[in-house]
C-alpha positions as CSV (number, residue, x, y, z in Angstrom):
1,M,14.5,-19.7,16.9
2,L,12.1,-20.2,19.8
3,P,9.3,-22.7,19.9
4,Y,6.0,-21.4,19.3
5,T,4.9,-22.0,22.9
6,Q,7.7,-19.7,24.2
7,L,7.3,-17.0,21.9
8,P,5.8,-13.5,23.4
9,D,2.1,-13.4,23.2
10,Y,2.3,-10.6,20.2
11,Q,4.3,-13.0,18.1
12,R,2.4,-15.9,18.6
13,N,-0.8,-13.8,17.9
14,F,0.6,-12.7,14.8
15,I,1.6,-16.3,13.6
16,L,-2.0,-17.6,14.5
17,L,-3.6,-14.9,12.5
18,L,-1.3,-15.2,9.7
19,V,-2.1,-19.1,9.5
20,T,-5.8,-18.4,10.1
21,T,-6.4,-15.7,7.4
22,T,-4.1,-17.4,5.0
23,L,-6.3,-20.6,5.2
24,I,-9.6,-18.4,4.9
25,K,-8.0,-16.6,1.9
26,L,-7.1,-20.0,0.1
27,W,-10.7,-21.4,1.0
28,L,-12.3,-18.5,-0.6
29,A,-10.1,-18.5,-3.5
30,A,-11.2,-22.1,-4.0
31,V,-15.0,-21.8,-3.4
32,F,-16.0,-18.4,-4.1
33,P,-17.5,-18.1,-7.8
34,F,-15.2,-16.7,-10.4
35,T,-16.3,-13.2,-11.1
36,G,-17.0,-11.7,-14.6
37,D,-13.9,-9.3,-14.2
38,E,-11.6,-12.4,-13.4
39,A,-12.9,-14.3,-16.4
40,Y,-12.5,-11.2,-18.5
41,F,-8.7,-10.9,-17.4
42,Y,-8.4,-14.6,-17.7
43,Q,-8.8,-13.9,-21.5
44,W,-5.9,-11.5,-21.4
45,G,-3.8,-14.3,-20.0
46,T,-5.1,-16.6,-22.9
47,H,-4.4,-13.8,-25.6
48,P,-1.1,-12.1,-24.3
49,D,0.1,-9.1,-25.8
50,W,3.2,-7.3,-25.7
51,G,2.4,-3.8,-24.5
52,G,-1.2,-3.5,-23.4
53,F,-5.1,-4.4,-23.7
54,Y,-8.2,-2.2,-24.7
55,D,-8.7,-1.3,-21.2
56,H,-5.5,-1.0,-19.4
57,P,-1.7,-1.7,-19.7
58,P,-0.6,-5.3,-19.9
59,M,0.7,-6.6,-16.4
60,V,-2.1,-8.5,-15.2
61,G,-2.4,-10.3,-18.6
62,W,1.3,-11.2,-18.2
63,W,0.7,-12.5,-14.8
64,L,-2.2,-14.5,-15.8
65,W,-0.6,-16.1,-18.6
66,V,2.2,-17.3,-16.2
67,M,-0.4,-18.7,-13.9
68,Q,-2.1,-20.5,-16.7
69,Q,1.2,-22.2,-17.6
70,I,0.7,-23.8,-14.2
71,S,-3.2,-24.4,-14.1
72,S,-6.3,-22.7,-14.7
73,H,-7.9,-23.6,-11.3
74,P,-9.3,-20.7,-9.7
75,V,-7.0,-21.2,-6.6
76,V,-3.9,-20.8,-8.9
77,L,-5.1,-18.2,-10.8
78,R,-6.0,-16.4,-7.6
79,L,-2.8,-17.3,-5.9
80,P,-1.1,-13.6,-6.7
81,A,-4.2,-12.1,-5.0
82,V,-4.0,-14.6,-2.0
83,L,-0.3,-13.6,-1.4
84,L,-0.7,-9.7,-2.2
85,W,-1.4,-8.6,1.3
86,I,0.7,-10.9,3.0
87,C,3.8,-9.6,1.2
88,I,2.7,-6.0,1.9
89,C,2.2,-7.0,5.5
90,F,5.8,-8.2,5.8
91,G,7.1,-4.9,4.0
92,M,5.2,-2.9,6.5
93,M,6.5,-4.7,9.4
94,D,10.1,-4.3,8.1
95,L,9.8,-0.5,7.5
96,V,8.5,-0.4,11.1
97,D,11.8,-1.8,12.3
98,R,13.8,0.6,10.1
99,I,12.0,3.8,11.3
100,N,11.7,2.8,14.8
101,P,14.3,0.4,15.6
102,G,13.8,-1.6,18.9
103,Q,10.1,-1.4,18.9
104,V,9.5,-5.1,18.5
105,E,6.0,-5.4,19.8
106,Q,5.1,-2.4,17.8
107,R,6.2,-4.4,14.6
108,W,4.1,-7.6,15.5
109,L,0.9,-5.7,16.4
110,L,1.1,-3.7,13.4
111,G,1.1,-7.0,11.4
112,S,-1.5,-8.4,13.4
113,L,-3.8,-5.3,13.0
114,F,-3.3,-5.4,9.2
115,L,-4.0,-9.1,8.8
116,T,-7.5,-8.5,10.7
117,L,-8.6,-5.8,8.3
118,P,-11.5,-7.1,6.3
119,F,-10.3,-6.3,2.8
120,T,-6.7,-8.0,3.3
121,W,-8.6,-11.3,3.8
122,A,-11.7,-11.1,1.9
123,L,-10.4,-9.7,-1.3
124,N,-8.9,-12.7,-3.5
125,F,-9.8,-11.6,-6.8
126,V,-7.2,-11.4,-9.4
127,T,-7.5,-8.2,-11.3
128,T,-5.7,-5.1,-12.7
129,D,-5.5,-4.0,-9.2
130,T,-3.4,-6.9,-7.9
131,P,-0.2,-6.0,-9.7
132,L,-1.2,-2.4,-9.3
133,I,-1.3,-2.5,-5.5
134,F,1.8,-4.7,-5.0
135,F,4.1,-2.5,-7.3
136,L,2.5,0.7,-5.6
137,F,3.5,-0.5,-2.3
138,F,7.0,-1.6,-3.1
139,S,7.7,1.4,-5.1
140,G,6.6,3.4,-1.8
141,Y,8.6,0.9,0.2
142,A,11.8,1.7,-2.0
143,F,11.0,5.6,-1.6
144,I,10.9,5.3,2.3
145,R,14.3,3.4,2.2
146,A,15.8,6.2,0.0
147,E,14.6,8.7,2.6
148,L,16.1,6.6,5.4
149,S,19.5,5.8,3.8
150,G,20.0,8.6,1.2
151,K,21.1,6.0,-1.2
152,L,20.4,6.5,-4.9
153,R,19.9,2.7,-5.6
154,W,16.7,3.0,-3.7
155,D,15.5,5.9,-5.9
156,I,16.2,3.7,-9.0
157,A,14.2,0.9,-7.6
158,C,11.6,3.4,-6.5
159,G,11.2,4.4,-10.3
160,V,11.5,1.2,-11.7
161,L,8.8,-0.3,-9.5
162,L,6.6,3.0,-10.2
163,G,7.0,2.1,-14.0
164,L,5.8,-1.4,-13.5
165,A,2.8,0.0,-11.6
166,L,2.1,2.3,-14.3
167,L,2.4,-0.8,-16.7
168,S,-0.4,-2.3,-14.5
169,K,-2.7,0.6,-14.5
170,Y,-2.3,4.4,-15.3
171,F,-3.9,5.0,-11.8
172,A,-0.4,4.6,-10.6
173,G,0.1,8.2,-11.8
174,L,-1.2,9.5,-8.3
175,L,1.7,8.0,-6.6
176,A,4.1,9.7,-9.1
177,I,2.4,13.0,-8.4
178,T,2.8,12.3,-4.7
179,Y,6.7,11.8,-5.1
180,A,6.9,15.2,-7.1
181,A,4.9,17.1,-4.5
182,Y,7.1,15.6,-1.7
183,L,10.5,16.1,-3.5
184,L,10.4,19.2,-5.5
185,P,10.4,21.6,-2.5
186,R,13.6,19.8,-1.0
187,R,17.3,20.1,-1.7
188,R,18.3,17.9,-4.5
189,G,14.5,17.1,-4.8
190,L,14.5,17.8,-8.6
191,V,17.5,15.4,-9.2
192,R,15.6,12.5,-7.5
193,V,12.3,13.2,-9.2
194,V,14.2,13.2,-12.6
195,L,15.8,9.9,-11.6
196,I,12.7,8.3,-10.5
197,A,10.9,9.5,-13.8
198,A,13.9,8.3,-16.1
199,C,13.7,4.7,-14.4
200,A,9.9,4.5,-14.8
201,L,9.9,6.1,-18.5
202,P,10.9,3.0,-20.5
203,F,7.8,1.2,-19.2
204,M,5.4,4.0,-20.2
205,V,7.4,4.2,-23.5
206,L,6.5,0.5,-24.2
207,N,2.8,1.0,-23.4
208,L,2.7,4.1,-25.6
209,A,4.3,2.3,-28.5
210,W,1.7,-0.2,-28.2
211,N,-1.0,2.5,-28.2
212,S,0.2,4.0,-31.2
213,T,-0.2,0.6,-33.3
214,H,-3.5,-0.3,-31.3
215,C,-5.8,2.6,-32.1
216,W,-4.6,4.2,-28.7
217,N,-7.2,2.1,-27.0
218,N,-5.7,2.7,-23.4
219,I,-5.8,6.5,-23.9
220,L,-9.5,6.6,-25.5
221,F,-10.7,4.3,-22.8
222,N,-9.0,6.0,-19.7
223,L,-9.2,9.6,-20.8
224,I,-12.3,9.8,-23.0
225,N,-14.8,7.0,-23.3
226,R,-15.1,6.2,-19.5
227,N,-15.4,9.6,-18.6
228,Q,-18.3,10.6,-20.7
229,G,-21.3,11.8,-18.7
230,A,-19.0,12.6,-15.5
231,H,-20.8,15.1,-13.5
232,F,-20.9,16.7,-9.9
233,S,-22.7,14.6,-7.4
234,A,-22.8,14.9,-3.6
235,S,-23.7,11.4,-3.6
236,Q,-20.3,10.6,-5.0
237,I,-18.3,12.3,-2.4
238,G,-20.4,10.7,0.3
239,S,-19.9,7.4,-1.1
240,Y,-16.2,8.0,-1.3
241,L,-16.0,9.1,2.4
242,L,-18.1,6.2,3.6
243,M,-15.8,3.7,1.7
244,L,-12.9,5.4,3.6
245,I,-14.4,4.9,7.0
246,F,-15.1,1.5,6.3
247,L,-11.8,0.4,5.0
248,I,-9.8,2.2,7.4
249,T,-12.4,1.5,10.1
250,P,-14.0,4.1,12.3
251,W,-11.9,3.4,15.3
252,S,-8.5,3.6,13.6
253,L,-9.7,6.6,11.5
254,L,-10.7,8.5,14.8
255,A,-7.4,7.8,16.5
256,L,-5.3,8.7,13.5
257,V,-7.1,11.9,13.1
258,K,-6.2,12.8,16.7
259,T,-2.5,12.1,16.3
260,D,-0.2,15.2,15.7
261,Q,2.6,13.6,13.9
262,W,1.6,14.0,10.3
263,R,4.6,16.4,9.5
264,K,7.0,14.4,11.8
265,Q,7.4,11.6,9.1
266,W,5.8,13.3,6.1
267,Y,7.7,10.8,3.8
268,V,5.2,8.2,5.1
269,S,1.9,10.2,5.5
270,A,2.4,11.9,2.2
271,L,2.0,8.5,0.5
272,F,-1.6,8.3,1.7
273,V,-2.5,11.9,2.3
274,I,-1.9,13.3,-1.0
275,P,-3.5,10.4,-3.2
276,L,-6.6,10.2,-0.8
277,L,-6.9,14.1,-1.2
278,L,-6.5,13.7,-5.0
279,L,-9.3,11.1,-4.9
280,L,-11.6,13.1,-2.9
281,A,-11.0,15.8,-5.5
282,L,-11.8,13.4,-8.2
283,S,-15.1,12.3,-6.5
284,L,-16.4,15.7,-7.3
285,R,-16.9,14.4,-10.9
286,K,-16.6,10.6,-10.8
287,Q,-17.6,7.6,-8.8
288,I,-14.7,6.3,-6.9
289,G,-14.4,2.7,-6.8
290,L,-13.4,0.8,-3.7
291,H,-10.3,-0.7,-5.4
292,W,-9.0,2.8,-6.2
293,I,-8.4,3.5,-2.4
294,L,-6.8,0.1,-1.5
295,G,-3.4,0.8,-3.0
296,F,-2.8,3.6,-0.6
297,L,-3.8,2.2,2.6
298,P,-0.8,0.2,3.4
299,F,1.0,3.6,4.0
300,L,-1.8,4.6,6.2
301,F,-1.7,1.7,8.4
302,L,2.1,1.8,8.5
303,Y,1.7,5.4,9.7
304,A,-1.0,4.0,12.5
305,G,1.7,1.4,13.6
306,L,4.3,4.1,14.1
307,H,2.1,6.5,15.9
308,L,-0.7,4.6,17.8
309,Q,-0.1,3.3,21.2
310,L,0.3,-0.4,21.7
311,D,-3.0,-0.9,23.7
312,K,-5.0,0.8,20.7
313,L,-3.4,-1.3,18.3
314,K,-4.4,-4.4,20.4
315,R,-8.1,-3.0,20.8
316,H,-8.5,-2.3,17.3
317,R,-7.2,-5.6,16.3
318,R,-10.1,-7.1,18.3
319,W,-12.7,-4.7,16.9
320,N,-11.5,-5.5,13.4
321,L,-12.3,-9.3,14.0
322,L,-15.7,-8.5,15.1
323,L,-16.2,-6.2,12.0
324,G,-15.2,-9.0,9.8
325,I,-17.9,-11.3,11.1
326,P,-20.8,-10.2,9.0
327,L,-18.5,-10.1,5.9
328,L,-17.6,-13.8,6.6
329,I,-21.2,-14.8,6.9
330,A,-22.1,-12.9,3.5
331,L,-19.3,-14.7,1.7
332,L,-20.4,-18.0,3.2
333,S,-23.7,-17.3,1.9
334,L,-22.8,-16.4,-1.6
335,S,-20.5,-19.3,-1.8
336,H,-22.6,-22.3,-0.3
337,L,-26.3,-21.2,-0.1
338,P,-28.3,-23.2,-2.8
339,T,-28.9,-20.8,-5.7
340,D,-32.9,-21.1,-5.1
341,S,-32.1,-19.4,-1.9
342,F,-31.8,-15.9,-4.0
343,M,-34.7,-16.5,-6.1
344,A,-36.5,-13.6,-4.7
345,S,-33.5,-11.4,-5.5
346,N,-33.1,-9.6,-8.9
347,R,-29.4,-10.7,-9.0
348,H,-30.6,-14.4,-9.1
349,T,-29.7,-14.9,-12.6
350,D,-26.3,-13.3,-12.1
351,I,-25.9,-15.5,-9.1
352,V,-26.8,-18.6,-11.2
353,M,-24.4,-17.7,-14.0
354,H,-21.5,-17.0,-11.5
355,R,-22.2,-20.0,-9.1
356,A,-23.3,-22.5,-11.9
357,G,-21.4,-21.4,-15.1
358,N,-20.4,-24.8,-15.8
359,L,-24.0,-26.1,-15.6
360,L,-25.1,-23.3,-18.2
361,A,-22.0,-23.9,-20.5
362,T,-23.0,-27.6,-20.6
363,S,-26.8,-26.7,-21.1
364,V,-26.2,-24.2,-24.0
365,M,-23.5,-26.7,-25.7
366,Q,-25.2,-30.0,-25.5
367,D,-27.2,-29.3,-28.7
368,L,-24.8,-26.8,-30.2
369,P,-24.2,-27.8,-33.9
370,G,-20.6,-28.4,-34.8
371,D,-20.6,-25.4,-37.2
372,T,-22.2,-23.0,-34.8
373,I,-20.2,-20.2,-32.9
374,L,-21.3,-19.5,-29.4
375,M,-21.7,-15.9,-28.5
376,T,-23.4,-13.5,-25.7
377,R,-24.2,-10.0,-25.8
378,S,-21.9,-8.7,-23.1
379,Y,-18.3,-9.0,-22.2
380,S,-18.9,-10.4,-18.6
381,Q,-21.4,-13.3,-20.0
382,S,-18.9,-14.2,-22.7
383,S,-15.9,-14.3,-20.5
384,L,-17.7,-16.4,-17.8
385,L,-19.4,-18.8,-20.4
386,G,-15.9,-19.1,-22.1
387,F,-14.1,-19.7,-18.9
388,H,-16.6,-22.6,-17.9
389,A,-16.8,-23.9,-21.5
390,G,-13.4,-23.9,-22.2
391,V,-13.8,-22.2,-25.5
392,Y,-13.6,-18.6,-26.6
393,V,-17.0,-16.7,-26.6
394,P,-17.2,-13.4,-28.6
395,V,-19.6,-10.7,-28.2
396,F,-22.4,-10.2,-30.5
397,G,-23.6,-6.5,-30.7
398,A,-22.2,-2.9,-29.8
399,G,-21.5,-4.1,-26.1
400,S,-20.3,-1.0,-23.9
401,F,-17.3,0.9,-23.6
402,H,-15.7,-1.5,-21.1
403,A,-13.8,-4.5,-21.9
404,R,-13.6,-4.7,-25.8
405,L,-10.9,-7.2,-26.0
406,D,-13.0,-9.0,-28.5
407,D,-12.9,-6.1,-31.2
408,G,-9.2,-7.4,-31.7
409,I,-9.9,-11.1,-31.8
410,T,-13.1,-11.7,-33.6
411,D,-13.1,-10.9,-37.4
412,F,-16.7,-10.7,-38.2
413,S,-16.2,-10.5,-41.9
414,S,-14.7,-14.2,-41.6
415,L,-18.2,-15.2,-40.1
416,N,-20.3,-14.4,-43.3
417,E,-23.1,-17.1,-43.8
418,K,-21.9,-18.9,-40.8
419,N,-24.3,-20.0,-38.0
420,I,-24.2,-18.2,-34.6
421,R,-25.9,-19.0,-31.0
422,I,-26.5,-16.0,-28.9
423,I,-27.0,-16.6,-25.0
424,S,-28.6,-13.9,-23.0
425,S,-29.8,-13.6,-19.4
426,K,-32.2,-11.0,-20.7
427,P,-35.1,-11.6,-23.3
428,I,-34.0,-11.4,-26.8
429,E,-36.3,-9.4,-29.4
430,L,-36.0,-11.3,-32.7
431,S,-36.7,-8.2,-34.6
432,Q,-33.3,-7.0,-33.4
433,L,-31.6,-9.8,-35.1
434,A,-33.7,-10.3,-38.1
435,D,-31.4,-7.9,-40.4
436,Y,-28.3,-10.0,-39.5
437,F,-29.3,-13.5,-40.4
438,D,-31.4,-15.5,-42.8
439,S,-33.3,-17.0,-40.2
440,V,-33.6,-16.8,-36.4
441,T,-35.3,-19.1,-33.9
442,L,-35.6,-18.4,-30.0
443,K,-35.9,-20.6,-27.3
444,E,-35.7,-20.4,-23.4
445,R,-33.6,-22.7,-21.1
446,S,-33.7,-22.9,-17.3
447,V,-30.6,-23.7,-15.3
448,E,-30.9,-23.7,-11.5
449,G,-34.3,-21.8,-11.5
450,A,-32.8,-18.9,-13.6
451,T,-34.1,-18.4,-17.5
452,F,-31.8,-17.9,-20.2
453,W,-32.6,-17.1,-23.7
454,I,-30.8,-18.7,-26.9
455,A,-31.3,-17.3,-30.4
456,D,-29.9,-19.7,-33.1
457,G,-29.1,-17.7,-36.1
458,S,-28.7,-19.1,-39.4
459,G,-26.6,-17.5,-42.3
460,F,-25.0,-14.6,-40.7
461,R,-25.0,-11.3,-42.9
462,F,-21.8,-9.5,-42.5
463,E,-22.6,-6.2,-44.6
464,P,-25.5,-5.2,-42.5
465,Y,-23.8,-6.0,-39.2
466,R,-20.7,-3.8,-40.3
467,S,-23.0,-1.0,-41.5
468,N,-25.0,-0.9,-38.3
469,I,-23.1,-2.5,-35.4
470,L,-19.5,-2.1,-36.4
471,R,-20.0,1.5,-37.8
472,Q,-21.5,2.3,-34.6
473,I,-18.7,0.7,-32.5
474,A,-16.2,2.7,-34.8
475,T,-18.0,6.0,-34.1
476,S,-18.5,5.3,-30.4
477,Y,-15.1,3.9,-29.3
478,Y,-12.6,4.4,-31.8
479,A,-12.8,8.2,-32.6
480,I,-9.1,8.8,-32.5
481,P,-8.1,12.5,-32.1
482,A,-6.2,13.9,-34.9
483,W,-3.5,14.9,-32.8
484,L,-2.5,11.5,-31.7
485,P,0.0,9.9,-34.2
486,T,-1.8,6.6,-35.1
487,L,0.5,4.1,-36.9
488,D,-2.1,1.5,-37.0
489,C,-5.8,0.6,-36.1
490,K,-6.6,-2.9,-36.8
491,F,-10.2,-2.6,-36.0
492,L,-10.8,0.4,-38.4
493,R,-8.5,-1.0,-41.0
494,S,-10.0,-4.4,-41.3
495,Y,-13.5,-3.2,-41.4
496,G,-12.7,-0.3,-44.1
497,F,-13.3,2.4,-41.8
498,I,-10.0,4.2,-42.6
């Protein structure tokens, strides 16, 4: 191996970018506040389950359980997200070598271009999308290897990795649809589709078995509860298109539109064209999240690396670096500016809760009687407070259709006559709590200039809570269709609703 100083410019630039962006990613992982979603998924790792959780299949919970055996420091917990795009980058570069042998400079320039994209160095949050994107890409990697080699072992790997992606998030079904759309019109395509599906099936069977004994939580959440109120909106389509332009960057998108090689290597371009078109169709009825798009962009940039001229790859790399400067400044501000800098913002309280969660936890626990249980009124606040306090914090009240892990953890019947302290970032009306306690007192506490309300309830009354709150939850979030064969539903069974 040549010394660094003797390497070609394109290779030295790649190494420099790899080291620089990795250091930025590690720094952001260390200093950027832990998010409510991350703290919620942290609880999945703390309470691992064998086949799923309320919102999604279990993969990120399994990953975080492993990371927690090492440490619960944010850098360790976020390490899979830090390494995610680096692993994908090397996978893309390997595919360039195999599809266009001998194009050495093209390989390194694609790697450099990909590392400069803002989302590859700025997004270091460990969520359900972390394992999803990993397995989506490497399932697609195996699919391309199968196309290049004609060997069945790559179709088997493709199916297994697709199954693992589906065990991360049902959203992986878009890639399954893509495989079918590409293969079925081709000779022996049906055989390959059946093989890929058979290799993915055991992972879905595992999740379906879990659902049948856990109220069909994944199915209800993903197909019914989260889609209530879906409607056509032109703004949703516009938002989706703007996100695409930003993530792909205007210059790369324009250059790709001008290429005429879409059908030449359809086994590559299909992996992003079909899913992105399906997402466009979904945007007619739903708001598409930024994270929905990310899993398919590596295939788009693989196509760019194969078909854009070298001078364009170099120019786009420079422009990507300029595009990232405002984002880096924003992340610096959120991470390091004093929290009182955001006093004028309506997000000030949220910023304090994320930036100073440890101070809030200390403040609300310093006078907490030993027989009192700490709770909040939202999953995000419970997760953040629990992460910083080092205790599990249940949710008091109905909450929302999101993130109902607590339904399977906290047994409110066992809390009858107990004392409960409820923390909220919004004012608490004592009249809303009077029916559920013998007595309630209210006080305010300031942390970093943000006001939090504390309600101390003595003598929790389970029966009215069951009749009002738990019955509402059962009706809203556990209305299991009769056609689903339910073997057990702990929530409904425990509270006598079945």
